[in-house]
C-alpha positions as CSV (number, residue, x, y, z in Angstrom):
1,M,0.0,0.0,0.0
2,E,2.7,2.4,0.8
3,S,4.7,3.2,0.6
4,S,3.8,3.0,-2.1
5,H,4.6,2.4,-3.9
6,S,3.0,1.4,-7.3
7,D,3.3,5.1,-7.8
8,E,4.2,5.0,-11.5
9,A,2.7,3.8,-14.6
10,Q,4.3,3.6,-18.0
11,P,4.1,6.9,-19.9
12,S,4.2,5.4,-23.4
13,S,1.6,7.0,-25.6
14,A,1.3,3.9,-27.7
15,Q,-0.9,2.2,-25.1
16,P,-4.7,2.3,-25.4
17,A,-6.5,5.0,-23.5
18,L,-7.7,4.1,-20.0
19,A,-11.3,4.5,-18.9
20,R,-12.0,7.5,-16.6
21,R,-14.0,5.8,-13.8
22,L,-12.5,7.1,-10.5
23,G,-14.2,9.9,-8.6
24,T,-12.8,11.9,-5.6
25,F,-13.7,9.2,-3.1
26,D,-12.0,6.5,-5.1
27,A,-8.9,8.7,-5.5
28,V,-8.8,9.4,-1.8
29,V,-9.1,5.7,-1.0
30,I,-6.3,4.9,-3.3
31,G,-4.1,7.6,-1.7
32,L,-4.9,6.3,1.7
33,G,-4.1,2.8,0.5
34,S,-0.7,4.0,-0.7
35,M,0.2,5.8,2.5
36,I,-1.5,4.1,5.5
37,G,0.2,0.8,5.2
38,A,3.3,-0.9,6.5
39,G,5.1,2.4,7.0
40,V,3.1,3.1,10.1
41,F,4.3,-0.2,11.6
42,V,8.0,0.3,11.1
43,A,9.0,4.0,10.6
44,F,8.3,5.4,14.1
45,A,11.0,3.4,15.9
46,P,14.1,4.6,14.0
47,A,12.6,8.1,13.9
48,A,12.3,8.1,17.7
49,A,15.9,7.0,17.9
50,A,16.9,9.9,15.8
51,A,14.7,12.7,17.1
52,G,13.8,11.6,20.7
53,S,11.3,13.9,22.3
54,L,11.2,16.0,19.1
55,L,9.5,13.1,17.2
56,F,6.3,15.2,16.8
57,V,8.3,18.1,15.3
58,A,9.8,15.6,12.8
59,L,6.4,14.2,11.9
60,G,5.1,17.7,11.3
61,L,8.1,18.5,9.1
62,A,7.7,15.3,7.1
63,A,4.0,16.2,6.6
64,C,4.8,19.8,5.5
65,V,7.3,18.6,2.9
66,A,4.8,16.0,1.8
67,Y,2.1,18.7,1.4
68,C,4.3,20.9,-0.7
69,N,5.3,17.9,-2.9
70,A,1.6,16.9,-3.1
71,T,0.6,20.4,-4.2
72,S,3.3,20.5,-6.9
73,T,2.4,17.0,-8.1
74,A,-1.3,17.8,-8.2
75,R,-0.8,20.8,-10.3
76,L,1.5,18.9,-12.7
77,A,-1.0,16.1,-12.9
78,A,-3.7,18.6,-13.9
79,V,-1.5,20.0,-16.7
80,Y,-0.4,16.5,-17.8
81,P,-3.4,14.2,-17.1
82,A,-1.6,11.1,-18.3
83,S,-0.2,8.2,-16.4
84,G,3.5,8.4,-15.6
85,G,4.0,10.9,-12.8
86,T,7.3,12.8,-12.5
87,Y,8.9,10.6,-15.2
88,V,6.5,12.5,-17.6
89,Y,6.6,15.9,-15.8
90,G,10.4,16.0,-15.8
91,T,10.7,15.0,-19.4
92,R,8.0,17.5,-20.6
93,Q,9.1,20.5,-18.4
94,L,12.9,20.0,-18.0
95,G,14.1,17.6,-20.6
96,R,14.9,13.9,-21.1
97,L,17.8,13.7,-18.6
98,W,15.5,15.0,-15.8
99,G,12.8,12.6,-16.7
100,Y,15.2,9.8,-16.7
101,L,16.7,10.8,-13.3
102,A,13.1,10.9,-11.9
103,G,12.4,7.4,-13.3
104,W,15.7,6.1,-12.0
105,S,15.2,7.6,-8.6
106,F,11.7,6.1,-8.5
107,I,12.9,2.6,-9.4
108,T,15.8,2.6,-7.0
109,G,13.8,4.2,-4.1
110,K,10.8,2.0,-4.6
111,T,12.9,-1.1,-4.9
112,A,14.3,-0.3,-1.5
113,S,10.6,0.2,-0.4
114,C,9.9,-3.3,-1.5
115,A,12.8,-4.5,0.7
116,A,11.4,-2.6,3.6
117,M,7.9,-4.1,3.1
118,A,9.4,-7.6,2.9
119,L,11.3,-7.0,6.1
120,A,8.2,-5.6,7.8
121,V,6.3,-8.7,6.8
122,A,9.0,-10.9,8.3
123,H,9.3,-8.8,11.5
124,Y,5.6,-9.2,12.2
125,L,5.2,-12.7,10.8
126,I,7.9,-14.5,12.8
127,P,6.2,-13.8,16.2
128,I,3.0,-15.3,15.0
129,F,4.4,-18.6,13.9
130,F,7.7,-18.8,15.7
131,P,7.3,-16.8,18.9
132,F,10.2,-18.5,20.7
133,T,12.6,-18.8,17.9
134,H,16.2,-17.7,18.7
135,G,18.4,-16.2,16.1
136,N,17.8,-13.7,13.4
137,Y,15.9,-15.3,10.5
138,T,14.3,-12.0,9.4
139,G,16.3,-11.7,6.1
140,L,15.6,-15.3,5.1
141,V,11.8,-15.0,5.8
142,A,11.7,-11.7,3.9
143,A,13.5,-13.3,0.9
144,L,10.9,-16.1,0.9
145,V,8.1,-13.5,1.0
146,V,9.6,-11.8,-2.0
147,V,9.8,-15.0,-3.9
148,A,6.1,-15.8,-3.2
149,I,4.9,-12.3,-4.2
150,T,7.0,-12.4,-7.4
151,A,5.5,-15.7,-8.3
152,L,2.0,-14.3,-7.8
153,N,2.9,-11.3,-10.0
154,L,4.4,-13.5,-12.7
155,W,1.2,-15.6,-12.6
156,G,-0.7,-12.5,-13.5
157,I,-2.3,-11.8,-10.1
158,Q,-3.0,-8.1,-9.6
159,K,-4.6,-6.4,-6.7
160,S,-8.0,-4.9,-7.7
161,A,-9.5,-1.6,-6.6
162,L,-11.9,-3.6,-4.4
163,A,-9.0,-5.4,-2.7
164,T,-7.4,-2.0,-2.0
165,R,-10.5,-0.7,-0.4
166,L,-10.8,-3.8,1.8
167,I,-7.2,-3.7,2.9
168,V,-7.4,0.1,3.7
169,A,-10.6,-0.5,5.7
170,F,-9.1,-3.4,7.6
171,V,-5.9,-1.5,8.4
172,L,-7.8,1.7,9.5
173,V,-10.3,-0.3,11.6
174,S,-7.5,-2.3,13.2
175,L,-5.5,0.9,14.1
176,V,-8.6,2.5,15.6
177,V,-9.2,-0.6,17.7
178,V,-5.6,-0.7,18.9
179,L,-5.5,3.1,19.7
180,A,-8.9,2.9,21.5
181,V,-7.9,0.0,23.6
182,A,-4.6,1.7,24.5
183,W,-6.4,4.9,25.4
184,F,-8.8,3.2,27.8
185,T,-6.2,0.8,29.3
186,K,-3.7,1.7,32.0
187,G,-1.1,-0.5,30.5
188,Q,1.9,-2.4,32.0
189,Y,4.4,0.4,31.7
190,S,2.2,3.5,31.8
191,D,0.0,5.1,34.5
192,G,-2.7,5.4,31.7
193,W,-2.5,9.1,31.2
194,T,1.0,10.5,31.7
195,M,2.7,11.5,28.4
196,Y,6.2,10.2,27.9
197,V,6.9,7.3,30.3
198,P,10.5,6.4,29.7
199,L,11.5,2.8,29.8
200,N,14.8,1.5,31.1
201,E,16.6,-1.2,29.1
202,A,15.3,-4.0,31.3
203,A,11.7,-3.0,30.8
204,A,12.2,-2.5,27.0
205,A,13.8,-5.9,26.7
206,N,10.9,-7.5,28.6
207,L,8.0,-5.9,26.7
208,S,7.3,-9.2,24.9
209,P,9.2,-12.3,23.6
210,A,9.4,-10.5,20.2
211,G,10.6,-7.3,21.9
212,A,13.4,-9.1,23.6
213,R,14.7,-10.1,20.2
214,G,14.0,-6.8,18.6
215,V,16.0,-4.6,21.0
216,S,18.6,-3.0,18.8
217,G,20.5,-0.9,21.2
218,N,19.0,2.3,20.0
219,T,19.1,5.1,22.6
220,V,17.1,8.3,22.6
221,P,19.3,11.4,22.2
222,Q,19.1,14.0,24.9
223,D,19.6,16.8,22.4
224,P,18.9,15.5,18.8
225,G,19.6,18.9,17.3
226,I,18.5,19.9,13.8
227,Y,20.2,16.9,12.1
228,G,18.4,14.5,14.4
229,V,15.0,16.1,13.6
230,L,15.8,16.2,9.8
231,Q,16.9,12.5,9.9
232,A,13.7,11.5,11.7
233,A,11.6,13.5,9.2
234,G,13.4,11.8,6.3
235,L,12.6,8.4,7.8
236,L,9.0,9.3,8.5
237,F,8.6,10.6,5.0
238,F,8.8,7.0,4.0
239,A,5.4,6.5,5.6
240,F,3.9,9.5,3.6
241,A,5.4,8.9,0.2
242,G,2.4,7.1,-1.4
243,Y,0.2,10.1,-1.9
244,A,1.5,10.7,-5.4
245,R,-0.2,7.4,-6.4
246,I,-3.2,9.6,-7.0
247,A,-1.4,11.9,-9.4
248,T,-0.4,8.9,-11.6
249,L,-4.0,8.1,-12.2
250,G,-4.5,11.0,-14.6
251,E,-6.0,8.9,-17.3
252,E,-8.4,7.0,-15.0
253,V,-9.8,9.9,-12.9
254,K,-13.0,11.8,-13.8
255,N,-12.3,15.5,-14.3
256,P,-8.6,15.2,-13.2
257,V,-8.1,19.0,-13.2
258,R,-10.5,19.3,-10.3
259,T,-10.4,15.8,-8.7
260,I,-6.6,15.3,-8.3
261,P,-5.9,18.6,-6.5
262,R,-8.8,17.9,-4.2
263,A,-8.1,14.3,-3.4
264,I,-4.4,14.6,-2.6
265,P,-4.6,17.0,0.4
266,I,-7.7,15.2,1.7
267,A,-5.8,11.9,1.7
268,L,-2.7,13.5,3.2
269,G,-4.7,15.2,6.0
270,I,-6.4,12.0,7.0
271,T,-3.0,10.2,7.0
272,L,-1.4,12.9,9.2
273,L,-4.2,12.6,11.7
274,V,-3.8,8.8,11.9
275,Y,0.0,9.0,12.2
276,G,-0.3,11.7,14.8
277,A,-2.6,9.6,16.9
278,V,-0.3,6.6,16.5
279,A,2.8,8.6,17.5
280,F,0.9,10.1,20.5
281,M,-0.2,6.7,21.8
282,L,3.2,5.0,21.2
283,N,4.8,7.8,23.3
284,R,2.2,7.6,26.0
285,M,2.4,3.8,26.4
286,L,6.0,3.0,25.6
287,G,7.9,6.3,26.0
288,M,10.5,7.4,23.5
289,S,13.1,5.0,24.9
290,G,10.9,1.9,24.5
291,L,9.7,3.1,21.1
292,A,13.3,3.6,19.9
293,K,14.3,0.1,21.0
294,S,11.6,-1.9,19.3
295,D,11.4,-3.2,15.7
296,Q,7.7,-3.9,16.2
297,P,6.5,-0.8,18.1
298,L,2.7,-1.2,17.6
299,R,3.0,-4.9,18.7
300,E,4.8,-3.7,21.8
301,L,2.1,-1.1,22.4
302,A,-0.5,-3.9,22.2
303,F,1.5,-5.9,24.7
304,A,1.8,-2.9,27.0
305,T,-2.0,-2.7,27.2
306,D,-2.1,-6.3,28.7
307,V,-4.8,-7.2,26.2
308,H,-2.9,-10.0,24.5
309,W,-5.2,-10.7,21.6
310,L,-4.4,-7.2,20.5
311,M,-0.9,-8.4,19.7
312,T,-2.2,-10.9,17.2
313,L,-4.4,-8.3,15.6
314,V,-1.5,-5.9,15.2
315,S,0.7,-8.6,13.7
316,I,-2.0,-9.8,11.2
317,T,-2.7,-6.1,10.2
318,A,1.0,-5.4,9.7
319,V,1.4,-8.5,7.5
320,V,-1.7,-7.7,5.5
321,A,-0.7,-4.1,5.0
322,A,3.0,-4.9,4.1
323,T,2.1,-7.7,1.8
324,G,-0.4,-5.6,-0.1
325,S,2.2,-2.8,-0.3
326,L,4.8,-5.2,-1.6
327,L,2.5,-6.7,-4.2
328,T,1.6,-3.3,-5.7
329,M,5.1,-1.9,-5.3
330,I,6.7,-4.7,-7.3
331,L,4.0,-4.2,-9.9
332,G,4.7,-0.5,-10.1
333,V,8.4,-0.6,-10.1
334,S,8.5,-3.3,-12.8
335,R,6.1,-1.4,-15.1
336,T,8.0,1.9,-14.7
337,G,11.2,-0.1,-15.5
338,L,9.4,-1.6,-18.5
339,A,8.5,1.9,-19.7
340,M,12.0,3.2,-19.3
341,A,13.4,0.2,-21.2
342,R,10.9,0.8,-24.0
343,D,12.0,4.4,-24.1
344,G,15.6,3.4,-24.4
345,H,16.7,4.5,-20.9
346,L,17.3,0.9,-19.7
347,P,18.6,-2.2,-21.6
348,H,16.0,-3.3,-24.1
349,Q,16.1,-6.9,-22.7
350,L,14.2,-5.5,-19.7
351,A,11.3,-4.6,-21.9
352,A,10.4,-8.3,-22.6
353,V,6.8,-9.2,-21.8
354,D,5.6,-12.7,-21.2
355,P,3.4,-13.6,-24.3
356,K,1.1,-15.8,-22.2
357,R,0.7,-13.9,-18.9
358,H,1.3,-10.4,-20.4
359,V,3.6,-9.4,-17.5
360,P,7.1,-7.8,-17.7
361,R,8.7,-11.0,-16.7
362,T,12.4,-10.0,-17.0
363,M,11.9,-6.7,-15.2
364,E,10.0,-8.3,-12.3
365,L,12.6,-11.0,-11.9
366,T,15.3,-8.3,-11.9
367,V,13.5,-6.3,-9.3
368,A,12.9,-9.4,-7.2
369,M,16.6,-10.4,-7.3
370,V,17.7,-6.9,-6.2
371,V,15.1,-6.9,-3.4
372,I,16.2,-10.3,-2.1
373,A,19.9,-9.1,-2.0
374,A,18.8,-6.1,-0.1
375,V,16.8,-8.0,2.6
376,L,19.6,-10.5,3.0
377,F,22.5,-8.0,3.3
378,T,21.0,-4.8,4.8
379,D,18.7,-3.9,7.6
380,L,15.3,-2.2,7.9
381,V,16.6,1.3,8.8
382,T,19.1,1.3,6.0
383,V,16.5,0.4,3.3
384,I,14.0,2.9,4.7
385,G,16.6,5.6,4.5
386,F,17.7,4.6,1.0
387,S,14.0,4.5,-0.1
388,S,13.4,8.0,1.4
389,F,16.6,9.3,-0.4
390,G,15.4,8.1,-3.8
391,V,11.8,9.2,-3.4
392,L,12.9,12.6,-2.1
393,L,15.1,13.1,-5.1
394,Y,12.1,12.1,-7.3
395,Y,10.0,14.8,-5.7
396,S,12.8,17.3,-5.9
397,I,12.4,17.0,-9.7
398,A,8.6,17.3,-9.3
399,N,9.0,20.6,-7.5
400,I,11.5,22.0,-10.0
401,S,9.1,21.0,-12.8
402,A,6.2,22.8,-11.0
403,M,8.4,25.9,-10.7
404,T,8.7,26.0,-14.5
405,L,4.9,26.0,-15.1
406,T,3.5,29.2,-16.6
407,K,0.6,31.3,-15.2
408,E,-1.5,29.9,-18.0
409,Q,-0.8,26.4,-16.7
410,Q,-1.9,27.6,-13.2
411,R,1.4,27.3,-11.5
412,P,1.1,26.9,-7.8
413,F,2.1,29.7,-5.4
414,L,5.8,29.8,-6.1
415,L,6.7,29.5,-2.4
416,V,5.2,26.0,-2.3
417,P,7.5,24.2,-4.8
418,I,10.5,26.2,-3.4
419,V,9.8,25.0,0.1
420,G,9.1,21.5,-1.2
421,L,12.5,21.5,-3.1
422,I,14.5,22.8,-0.1
423,G,12.7,20.4,2.2
424,C,13.3,17.4,0.0
425,L,17.0,18.1,-0.4
426,A,17.4,18.8,3.3
427,L,15.7,15.5,4.3
428,A,17.5,13.6,1.6
429,V,21.0,14.5,2.9
430,S,20.0,13.8,6.5
431,V,19.1,10.1,6.1
432,P,21.4,7.7,7.9
433,W,24.9,7.9,6.4
434,Q,24.8,4.4,5.1
435,S,21.6,5.2,3.2
436,L,23.0,8.5,2.0
437,V,26.2,7.0,0.6
438,A,24.3,4.2,-1.1
439,G,21.9,6.6,-2.6
440,L,24.6,8.9,-4.0
441,V,26.5,6.0,-5.5
442,V,23.3,4.5,-7.1
443,T,22.4,8.0,-8.5
444,L,25.9,8.4,-10.0
445,V,25.6,4.9,-11.5
446,G,22.3,5.9,-13.0
447,L,23.7,9.1,-14.5
448,A,26.7,7.1,-15.9
449,V,24.3,4.6,-17.5
450,Y,22.4,7.5,-19.1
451,G,25.6,9.0,-20.4
452,V,27.0,5.7,-21.8
453,R,23.7,4.8,-23.5
454,K,23.4,8.3,-25.0
455,I,27.0,8.0,-26.5
456,F,26.1,4.6,-28.0
457,R,22.8,6.0,-29.5
458,T,24.7,8.9,-31.1
């Protein structure tokens, strides 16, 4: 859902026109389905470790950057009501190189999102079936999940709009139930009402059998500073990034000039309210110290309420949300890669389509192999940071594109894309250093690929 993550569709004009069937409500639901997913189950812990008591400032900052990006994207989508997102906007407004860089950033960032979703499934799946397992099998389980999802995609299984609505409804209802129970329960480590109840290491380690395995050694900084807040905002941006899924539906939305600019802020506002409530309750029940030390914060919140069936509900909800996100993300990434291969930006071998199943088999297998390598050799925080870096670079190009719109194209108030651009760049360079280095290297590799292919074409 996130993430996410199926945020692109191929921009090729050779494809048949899509039917305009989606109204404002449908667009909002799709936006919620792309945002309120697995990100809410995994992003708060590393963000708390970075920002400490300033977590809510970081959440507000991430939402502000997301709003600016959404406004710019909505205006661009109204001008170019075709599928493709910033891959199209960058090409039309700035040139082929910018469009390519947007597509490359999307593919790399969302591939990392796929890895994050697979790791999220593993983190919440293991306690259900193997609650007393010792040792770290998260990467192996995540790799098996990727294999299973890829097999479904290659078989031609796609998540329908009805399935998206059902998953969104299930996740929202589950979150409301968890938050309501937590609000009316005193809890094991909270007096029931006091905000910020810090946990010592012993308490954090004993939150639950899963929590004992998940303690990562993270500590809450006494003075996170600007860098800590920016890093937390960059990590939390991972949980917001799916709003642009609405903008990529330009060919399927009724009256896109009016519907898209209306649907994006509505979906973003609802998501911010949900995330704010989740962050408040996590802080109230676990404290920042306990939150920072857990790789399953909502499950630990459920455990802290002493209502143990709630833990199972949280785990099932997280698995459903992350699996749904992973399914659509792999679909989205593979189809964007297919479009770039057809346009000559990637090797033409990646444009192969299975004649029987009508799926981009080679591209999906390539994405799956990269995701499997990521889950086996990296960790959740690193892939979240890398994903945020790629997606923030993607939206930087969207903001630059919006700045070049004319008055006749109803350019947004210029301050909005400027703030969005500055915010994207500031958050991108503030992600964990491992993610930043990897992101810069992959971006340079992408530019090198573009340069080499351009030389060979000429």
